[in-house]
N, C-alpha and C positions, 0 to 999 in steps of 0.2 A: 503494500499500500504506500510506501514511501518512495521518494525519488530525490535525487540530488539536484541542487540549484545550478542553473546553467550560467557559467561566468566566461566571458571572453576577456582573457588577459594577455594577448600577444602570443608569440610563438611557445609552443610546449617543448619544454627541455626535460625538467625533473631529474630522473635517475640516469639519463643520457649525457648529462653534464659531469666532467670531471670534478668540478668543485663541489658538487653535491657528494661524490663518492670520497673525496678528501675530507670534507666536513663529517661524513659518517664514520670514517676510519679513525679521525680524531677524538669524536665523542665516544666511539666504541672502546677505544683504548682507555679514555678518562673513565667511563663506567667500569671497565675491568679492573683499573687500579682503586676506583671507590669501592668496589665490592670486596676485593680479595686484598685489600691493603695490609690487613693484619698477617697475611701468609706470605705476601711477596716482598715486604720491607727486608732489606739485609740485616739491618742493625735495628736497635731500639731507638725510635725517633726522639725519645725523651732523654736518654742517658747522655750525661755531660762527662767530659774528660778534658780538662784544661791543658793536659799535655799534649793534646792533638788539635788543639783550636786552629782554625783558618788554614786547613790542609788544602793545597790547591786541587782542582779537578784533573781529570785524566789527560787533558790535552795540554797540560802545562808541564815544564820540567820539574822533577822532584815530587811527583804525585805517589800517593800511597795507593797501591792496587786495591786494598780492601775498602777504600772510599772512593768510589768512581767520580762523584761530584765533589768530593772534598768534604770539609767541615765547616760549620759556623764559628761565630766568635766564642761558643761555649763549648766547642769540640763534639757538636751533635752532627751525626752523619746527614748531609743535605739530600742524599737522594731519598733516604728514608722519610725524612721531613717533607720533601716535595711530593712523594706519593702520598703520604698521609693528609697533605694539604690538600691534593686533588680530591680526596674523600669527603673532606670538610666542604670544600667549594660545591662539589656537585649535590652533597646532602642538602646544603643550604639553597642552593639553586632550585632544586627540585621540590623541596617542601615549600619554600617561599611561593613557587609557582602553583602549587597546589592550593594554597591557602587563598591567594589572590585569584586563581581561577575559580574557586567555588563562590566567592563574593562576586567577582565581575559577571561570570556566566550567568548566576542566578539573577542578578539585577538586570542584565542586558536582556535575557530571554523574557522576563516578565513584562519589561517595558515595551520591547519591540513586538511582542505578541499581542498583549493586551491593550496597548495605546492608552489615550485618555489621560486621566489623572496620574495613573500609575507611571506611565512613560514621562510625564512632566516632572515627577518626583525623581526618576531615575536620571533625567537630564541635568536636573539641579545638583544631584549628587556627583554626577561626572563633572560638571562645570567647577562645583566647589573643590573636588579632588584636583583638577587641573590646575587650579589656583594655588595649591600648596606646595612648596619647595621640598621634594622628597629628602634631599640630603640633609637640609637644615633642620627639618622636623625629626629625622631619624637621629641625628646628632643630639637634639635636645632630649629626646624620650630616653636614649641610652645613656646620655649624661646624667640625667636625673635618676633613672631607675637602677643603673648599674649595667655591666656587660655579662651577657650570658648568650648562648646559643638560642634558647627559646626565647628570649626577649627579642634578639635580633630577627629571628624568623617571623615572629608575629609582628613586629614593627613593619618589616618591609612588606610583609603579606598583605597588611591593611593599607598600604600605601601604593601598591602596584597593581590595583584591579582594574584601572580605568580602560586599559587597552582592551582586556577582556570584555568589558561592558560595552565598549562602542563597537566592536566586532559582532558580538552575540546580538546586540540590539539591531544593527544594520541587516544583519542576515536573518534575523527572526521576523523583521518587517518584510523581508522578500517570501519567506517560505510561507507565512500566514495565510497568503492570498492563493496558494497553489491549489490544484485539485484534490490532491491525495489528503490535504488537511481538510478540505470540505467533506471529503469522502468518510474521514474518521468521525467527523461530527455526525454526519448523517447515520454512520454505523451506531452511534450512540456512546461513543468512547468518552470517559471523563477528561476533564482539563489536563489532570496529571498524565494520564495516558497519552493524550495528544502531544504535550510537551516531551515527555520522555521518549516515546516511541516514533514520533513523527518529526518534530522539531529538532531535537538535539542530535540525533544521527546525522540530519542533513546539513548541519552547520559544523559538525565535528572537525571536518578538514580544514576549515578557516581557523578554528581555535587551536589546533595542533600547531600551526605556523605561528600564532601569537604565543604559545607556550614556549617554543623555542628561543623567540626573542626575549621573552620574560626571564628565561633561565639565565641567559648571558647577561641581562641587565641585573638580575639579583646577584651574580657572581661578581660583577664589577662593583657594585654598591657594597657588598660585603668587604671586599678588598679595600675599598676607599675608607670604610668605617674602621677596619682593622688597622689600615695604616696610619690613621688618626688616633689609635689607641682606644676606640670605643666599639670595637667589633668583636671577634672572637677573642675570649680572654686567653692569655698566656698560661701555660706553654704550649697550648694546642698550636700546630704548625700551619695556620692560615697563611696564604701566599701574601696576602697584604701585609699581614704582621710580619713575615719573613723580610719583606722589603723594607719595612719600617725600622727593624732591627739592624739590617745590613747598612743603612744609609750613612752611619757614621764610619763605615769601612770603605765606601765606594770608591774612594780615590787610591787606596792602597791595595785592596782586594776587590776589584770590581765585580767580578764574577758572583759575588755573594748577592749581589742586587740584580744582576742581569739574568741568573737563571730563574728565579721565580718570576721576574718580570716577563720573560719569554715565554715561560709556561702558562702564565695568565693570558698573554696576548694570542697564543696558539689556541687555547682551549676556547676563547670567546670568538676567534675567528672560525674555528671549526664548528661551533654551534650556529653561527650566523650563515655559514656556507651550507650547512644542513638545513637550515630554515628557508633560505632561498630556493633550495632545491625542491623543498616540501610545497613551497608556495608555487613554483612552476608546475609541479606534478598535480597538486590539488587545485589550484586557482583556474586552470585552463581545462579542466575536465568537463565534459558535458554529457550528462546522462538524463534519461527520462523513464 
């Protein structure tokens, strides 16, 4: 009884694009590291040894083969902390996206499908949210209530739902006027069934693309807050916190800031490449 929305968004590439596959490989490696981090780290990422502090990585002369990426200023294995930091970044990115997605999709679907005063209230909420500077509010909340992963996830989740709401609202407004929705009403389906069985499955492809963008944004915001000392509390090896801890050594041991910075760049790039590929794959699909 359901059918997908027809959208014309230019030439269809999707999985034919090399960029999509590159993004998928990067995200796949990141997910593997996040899930199996406790099993694949070569050393304890929290163990300190000042006798081996600031050991150089493998491409520099005098490196220690036991520490491929060297060690930080406290003698902790950098590769282990990088892998564990990937686990934290992916965990925060995915959980923040889930929280913001539940809020934004619920509001957007209700506003777009029912319209009227409900839609007016949703539009007002979206406009209010867009007027709020995310970083400043997150800094204020975390600064007042303290640093913890739970608080960070809730704060970012409550601030990043607007894209989900906008996309869910606009696509729901298109779907509600299609024949299969009218057929569901005529068949006596309840509102909940129409929304859950007819509307949501037909806008899911658009929401998946938004989710990839939100994961990348959440990871960047977490790194920003951690760099400022208001994100993931130490000694957890967040990539933003690793960059912050390494800034005092960037002129003498530049690799301590380059490694987590490049890792953050590559991960966000991979997520965005995958998101672009999914947009091309889903956005140009035409079915009835």
